[in-house]
C-alpha distance (Angstrom), angle and dihedral (degrees) to the residues before:
residue distance angle dihedral
M1 . . .
T2 3.77 . .
L3 3.85 91.7 .
L4 3.81 92.6 47.6
S5 3.79 93.4 48.9
T6 3.81 90.8 49.6
C7 3.81 92.4 52.4
F8 3.79 90.8 46.8
R9 3.82 92.0 52.1
R10 3.85 91.0 49.8
L11 3.79 90.9 50.1
L12 3.80 91.3 52.1
S13 3.80 91.3 50.0
A14 3.84 91.2 52.0
L15 3.80 95.0 50.4
P16 3.84 95.6 87.1
V17 3.79 91.2 53.1
L18 3.82 92.5 48.1
L19 3.80 90.4 47.0
I20 3.82 92.7 51.8
A21 3.82 91.2 47.6
T22 3.80 91.4 48.5
L23 3.80 91.4 52.5
T24 3.82 95.8 41.9
L25 3.82 102.7 46.5
P26 3.84 96.4 63.1
C27 3.80 89.8 49.8
F28 3.78 91.7 48.9
A29 3.81 91.3 48.2
A30 3.80 90.5 47.8
D31 3.83 91.3 50.2
T32 3.82 90.8 49.3
K33 3.78 92.0 48.5
A34 3.77 91.8 47.1
A35 3.80 91.2 50.3
A36 3.80 91.2 49.3
A37 3.80 91.1 49.2
A38 3.82 95.8 46.1
P39 3.81 104.7 145.4
D40 3.77 128.1 -128.5
V41 3.80 115.0 -113.6
L42 3.80 127.1 -133.9
V43 3.81 118.3 -172.6
L44 3.80 114.3 -164.4
S45 3.78 123.8 -146.9
D46 3.83 90.8 -108.7
G47 3.82 90.7 57.1
D48 3.83 98.4 -101.9
I49 3.81 113.5 139.5
L50 3.82 124.9 -148.8
H51 3.80 124.1 -164.6
G52 3.77 118.7 -160.0
K53 3.79 137.9 78.3
F54 3.78 129.5 -37.2
V55 3.83 107.2 -133.6
N56 3.82 106.6 -178.6
E57 3.78 146.7 -59.9
I58 3.80 122.3 -119.5
S59 3.80 123.5 -177.3
G60 3.79 95.3 -25.0
T61 3.82 98.6 -40.7
V62 3.82 120.3 109.3
T63 3.81 120.2 -151.6
F64 3.83 112.9 -152.7
H65 3.82 123.4 178.4
T66 3.80 124.6 -147.2
D67 3.80 128.5 175.0
S68 3.79 92.5 -124.6
L69 3.83 101.1 40.8
G70 3.79 102.9 27.2
D71 3.80 115.9 -147.7
V72 3.81 111.8 0.5
K73 3.82 119.6 -167.7
V74 3.81 115.2 -152.4
P75 3.85 129.3 173.1
W76 3.80 119.0 -129.4
A77 3.81 89.9 -111.2
K78 3.82 90.3 68.6
I79 3.82 95.8 46.4
K80 3.81 122.8 91.9
E81 3.83 99.8 173.7
L82 3.79 140.0 0.0
H83 3.81 126.9 -171.7
T84 3.82 122.9 -178.3
T85 3.80 133.4 -172.3
G86 3.82 96.3 -162.3
D87 3.81 127.0 78.6
F88 3.80 118.2 -95.5
S89 3.81 139.1 169.1
V90 3.80 127.3 -145.4
L91 3.82 121.8 -139.0
S92 3.78 106.6 -162.1
T93 3.78 141.1 175.9
Q94 3.81 86.7 -107.4
N95 3.82 87.5 69.2
K96 3.80 106.4 45.7
M97 3.82 94.1 173.4
H98 3.79 108.9 96.9
G99 3.81 97.6 173.4
R100 3.81 124.5 124.2
K101 3.81 96.8 -98.9
A102 3.81 95.5 45.9
V103 3.81 95.8 46.8
A104 3.83 92.8 45.2
K105 3.84 89.0 61.5
L106 3.81 94.9 54.6
P107 3.85 116.5 116.5
E108 3.79 112.0 -99.4
G109 3.80 129.6 -162.4
P110 3.82 145.3 88.1
L111 3.80 116.4 -30.1
D112 3.77 134.3 -133.2
V113 3.79 118.8 -169.4
T114 3.80 115.7 -167.0
D115 3.81 133.2 145.3
S116 3.85 90.6 12.7
A117 3.82 91.7 -61.6
I118 3.82 131.9 110.2
T119 3.79 120.8 -138.6
V120 3.81 120.4 -167.3
H121 3.83 117.6 -155.7
P122 3.85 107.9 -157.4
A123 3.81 112.9 -163.7
G124 3.81 111.1 -98.5
Q125 3.81 95.2 -4.1
Q126 3.77 119.1 130.9
P127 2.93 131.5 -143.4
V128 3.81 99.7 33.4
P129 3.85 112.0 -118.4
Q130 3.79 117.4 -98.1
P131 3.84 114.3 -86.8
I132 3.81 116.7 -98.1
P133 3.82 119.2 -136.8
V134 3.80 109.9 -117.2
K135 3.82 89.7 -128.9
D136 3.82 88.4 64.4
A137 3.83 95.5 49.0
Q138 3.80 107.4 104.9
Y139 3.81 97.3 170.9
I140 3.81 136.5 3.1
V141 3.82 114.2 -165.9
D142 3.79 135.2 176.5
H143 3.80 126.0 -114.0
A144 3.84 95.8 -107.0
T145 3.80 93.6 52.1
L146 3.80 92.6 44.9
D147 3.81 92.6 50.0
K148 3.81 91.6 47.3
Q149 3.79 94.4 51.5
L150 3.81 97.0 40.7
Y151 3.78 101.8 44.8
H152 3.80 108.7 19.7
Q153 3.79 134.4 71.4
P154 3.83 124.5 -147.8
S155 3.80 115.7 -113.4
F156 3.80 117.0 -105.4
F157 3.82 92.2 -93.7
A158 3.83 96.3 44.3
G159 3.79 133.8 80.2
W160 3.81 98.6 33.2
N161 3.80 124.2 143.7
G162 3.77 128.2 -179.3
A163 3.78 144.8 94.9
A164 3.81 141.2 -89.7
S165 3.81 120.6 -149.6
A166 3.80 134.0 -172.1
G167 3.81 135.3 -179.5
A168 3.82 138.2 168.6
T169 3.81 141.4 -173.6
L170 3.82 126.8 -162.1
V171 3.81 125.7 -174.4
T172 3.82 126.3 178.5
A173 3.81 114.2 -175.6
T174 3.79 136.6 98.4
Q175 3.77 83.8 -30.7
N176 3.78 123.7 32.8
Q177 3.77 115.0 -134.5
Y178 3.78 138.1 174.8
T179 3.79 134.6 171.5
V180 3.79 129.2 -176.1
S181 3.79 126.5 -174.6
G182 3.75 136.5 176.6
S183 3.78 143.4 166.1
L184 3.78 140.0 -167.6
G185 3.78 124.7 -164.7
L186 3.80 123.8 -178.3
V187 3.79 132.6 175.8
R188 3.80 132.2 176.0
V189 3.79 120.3 -166.0
V190 3.83 119.4 -168.4
P191 2.99 118.9 -122.9
T192 3.80 90.3 38.1
V193 3.83 93.1 -146.7
T194 3.79 129.3 80.2
W195 3.81 96.1 -133.9
L196 3.81 94.1 71.8
D197 3.79 128.0 63.1
T198 3.80 114.0 -100.8
R199 3.82 115.5 -102.0
N200 3.80 98.8 -178.0
R201 3.78 140.9 -9.8
T202 3.81 130.2 -157.1
S203 3.79 123.4 -168.0
A204 3.80 137.6 176.6
D205 3.80 129.2 -177.1
F206 3.79 132.8 -173.6
S207 3.79 128.9 -179.9
G208 3.76 130.6 168.8
S209 3.78 142.5 165.2
F210 3.77 130.5 -172.9
G211 3.79 128.0 -175.0
K212 3.77 141.2 168.1
I213 3.80 134.1 -168.3
T214 3.82 115.2 -163.2
Q215 3.81 124.2 -165.7
P216 3.85 109.2 -166.8
A217 3.81 118.8 -136.0
Y218 3.79 115.3 -93.5
T219 3.81 138.6 -175.2
T220 3.81 126.2 -116.6
P221 3.82 130.2 -178.3
T222 3.79 88.0 -97.8
G223 3.81 97.6 48.0
V224 3.79 145.6 -73.0
V225 3.79 121.7 -38.7
A226 3.79 110.6 -146.9
A227 3.79 122.3 -123.8
T228 3.78 116.4 -95.5
V229 3.80 131.5 -151.5
T230 3.81 125.7 -162.7
K231 3.79 116.5 -168.5
T232 3.78 134.5 -169.0
A233 3.81 125.0 -170.2
I234 3.80 125.6 168.8
T235 3.80 122.4 170.9
H236 3.80 132.2 173.2
F237 3.80 132.5 179.2
D238 3.80 129.9 172.7
A239 3.79 136.7 167.5
E240 3.80 130.8 -170.6
R241 3.79 139.1 -176.1
D242 3.80 120.5 -159.2
E243 3.81 124.6 -166.2
Y244 3.82 113.8 -167.0
F245 3.80 119.7 -142.4
S246 3.84 92.5 176.0
P247 3.83 133.9 12.1
R248 3.84 90.8 -89.9
F249 3.84 108.3 22.4
F250 3.79 127.4 68.2
G251 3.78 143.7 166.5
L252 3.78 118.3 -126.8
G253 3.77 144.5 -165.7
Q254 3.79 120.9 -159.9
T255 3.79 145.6 174.5
A256 3.81 131.3 -167.9
F257 3.81 136.9 -174.8
D258 3.82 126.5 -165.6
H259 3.80 133.6 -176.1
N260 3.80 122.6 -178.9
F261 3.78 119.2 172.3
S262 3.81 91.8 -173.5
Q263 3.82 90.9 58.5
D264 3.81 92.9 43.2
L265 3.81 88.2 -115.9
S266 3.79 111.5 146.8
L267 3.80 95.1 -179.3
Q268 3.78 138.3 -18.5
Q269 3.81 113.9 -165.5
I270 3.80 125.2 -166.6
Y271 3.83 128.7 -173.8
G272 3.78 119.0 173.7
G273 3.76 152.0 124.7
G274 3.77 139.0 -143.1
I275 3.79 146.1 129.2
G276 3.79 136.1 -61.5
W277 3.79 139.0 -161.9
T278 3.81 125.7 -154.4
V279 3.77 95.2 -143.8
L280 3.82 95.2 174.2
K281 3.80 125.8 33.9
K282 3.79 123.2 166.0
P283 3.82 132.9 141.4
N284 3.81 90.7 -96.6
E285 3.81 101.3 23.0
E286 3.80 137.4 53.3
G287 3.78 134.2 169.3
D288 3.83 130.8 -177.4
L289 3.80 134.1 -168.5
K290 3.84 119.1 -159.7
A291 3.80 138.7 -178.2
T292 3.81 127.7 -173.8
M293 3.80 143.8 175.5
Q294 3.81 113.2 -137.2
Y295 3.76 152.6 165.0
E296 3.80 114.3 -115.9
K297 3.80 130.9 -171.4
Q298 3.80 124.8 -169.1
T299 3.81 124.6 -167.2
F300 3.80 123.1 179.5
I301 3.82 132.9 -150.4
S302 3.79 105.1 -132.6
G303 3.80 103.5 10.8
A304 3.78 123.8 104.2
P305 3.82 116.9 -91.3
S306 3.80 87.7 -105.1
S307 3.80 89.5 65.7
N308 3.81 90.7 65.3
Q309 3.80 111.5 97.3
N310 3.79 142.1 -157.3
L311 3.78 108.3 -153.9
I312 3.78 140.1 -175.4
G313 3.75 109.0 -149.7
S314 3.79 148.8 129.3
T315 3.77 141.4 -112.7
F316 3.79 119.5 -136.3
S317 3.79 108.8 -171.6
A318 3.78 143.9 168.4
S319 3.80 128.6 -162.2
Y320 3.79 129.8 -169.9
L321 3.81 132.7 -170.8
L322 3.81 124.9 -172.0
K323 3.80 125.6 -179.5
L324 3.78 114.7 -163.6
K325 3.78 116.9 163.9
P326 2.90 116.2 -75.0
V327 3.84 100.8 3.8
I328 3.81 134.7 60.5
W329 3.81 121.4 -150.9
T330 3.81 122.8 -164.2
Q331 3.79 128.3 179.8
E332 3.81 132.4 -177.1
L333 3.80 127.5 -172.6
A334 3.84 126.3 179.8
Y335 3.81 134.7 175.5
I336 3.81 115.5 -165.3
P337 3.84 116.0 -168.2
A338 3.80 125.0 178.8
W339 3.80 116.4 -137.6
N340 3.81 96.7 -158.1
N341 3.83 94.1 48.5
S342 3.78 117.4 32.0
N343 3.83 92.3 -164.2
A344 3.81 95.0 55.0
Y345 3.78 99.3 81.9
S346 3.78 130.8 127.5
A347 3.80 140.0 -177.5
D348 3.80 137.3 -157.0
E349 3.78 133.7 -164.7
S350 3.80 130.2 178.9
N351 3.80 136.7 177.1
T352 3.79 129.6 -171.2
L353 3.79 130.0 -174.5
T354 3.82 116.1 -170.0
F355 3.81 126.0 -166.1
P356 3.82 121.0 -167.1
A357 3.80 114.9 -126.5
W358 3.80 114.2 167.9
K359 3.81 127.4 -8.2
S360 3.83 106.0 -50.0
F361 3.80 94.1 -10.4
G362 3.77 125.2 96.2
F363 3.78 145.1 154.8
S364 3.81 124.6 -107.0
L365 3.78 137.6 -162.9
G366 3.79 120.0 -165.7
T367 3.78 146.7 168.0
M368 3.80 129.4 -155.7
D369 3.78 121.7 -169.0
S370 3.80 123.2 -178.0
Y371 3.81 129.9 179.5
L372 3.81 124.7 -163.7
N373 3.78 113.6 -174.8
D374 3.82 100.7 -166.4
P375 3.83 112.8 44.8
P376 3.83 112.6 152.4
A377 3.80 120.7 -104.0
T378 3.83 110.4 -87.4
L379 3.79 140.1 163.4
P380 2.94 116.1 -87.8
P381 3.83 90.3 33.8
T382 3.78 114.0 -103.9
K383 3.80 117.6 -121.2
R384 3.78 114.3 -132.3
N385 3.79 94.3 -144.0
S386 3.81 126.4 66.1
F387 3.82 121.6 -171.7
Q388 3.81 129.3 -174.0
F389 3.79 133.2 -174.7
T390 3.79 115.6 -164.4
M391 3.76 137.7 -179.7
G392 3.75 130.7 175.3
L393 3.76 151.7 125.0
T394 3.82 116.6 -53.8
Y395 3.79 130.6 -157.8
A396 3.82 117.4 -160.6
I397 3.81 116.3 -136.5
K398 3.81 111.2 -150.4
S399 3.79 127.8 -170.3
K400 3.81 118.7 -121.4
Y401 3.81 94.6 -169.4
């Protein structure tokens, strides 16, 4: 009994301490949670105040997220003040270098925007960096996004953008005819954001069309006319890897494969490498010039084995991309000479105009023109030029990296 009474007395004496701890811990946890969830504050020029999370700023437009309104986009002209709790970096016109080393040295910390100027407060850094005028702020990005784009690489299946298109024609009449066509274009640029200089770019393109016209056999007073079949088949595939050694110049490796039944071309293979120059680079416009040295092999369908060729040549090409709401225009032009056979040259040109329709779906119009100067002699005679006009449904592929 003595031992039990002693334990009971000790328990009673500890009750006040346990009670205080029980009452205090929830308050402490609530204070910690509240501090961690402290919202960013956006004060508009008309005096309205938004509480939420500052997302980023791109080319003069601030994105601010609130639980009730979602993402709100506001230009600097309509913002009086902005105060953030998270860490951000400012890429400005004062610092035109957007490479990995230059951006990694930018001050990083909470932001205060007052009197049309941005002040960054890096942890432990004194004095505070000079304020940046909001008119000079090209991009403001958070620490997680900056770290991801500077020091990490997308997996092989991530970071791709592009489009897939498909079209078909079916005719049933005196002659039966069908044509199917399709294309797939993919490109991955690393980093995957426009506010950092490109380190590398990978692209792959496929296009193909296949058609057949069938004339059934029929009887005439003089006999039976046999059935006839006319076929068309044109296929192209290319892939390229670019490694940038400056914001505008890059080295590249490429391969290309072409098949064209109408030109008697069984397969043209190209493997080469060279240099490229991004001569035009704007938010809605980009143009590249490229030159390569390469090995090229041509094999033909009906020609003698001697007509097949192993060539040393080059590809001189130009590409152009223009984005004008709501359409996208792309153009590719390539001239492919052979240095060990001056007659064995070819050229390709393609144009695509894409219109958005609904969500990721759109409608495209395109032309593809190819010229092969040295097809072997065949009956009926083979034309050197092959032209296609295509139209079809397009699905836009967008990166989520």
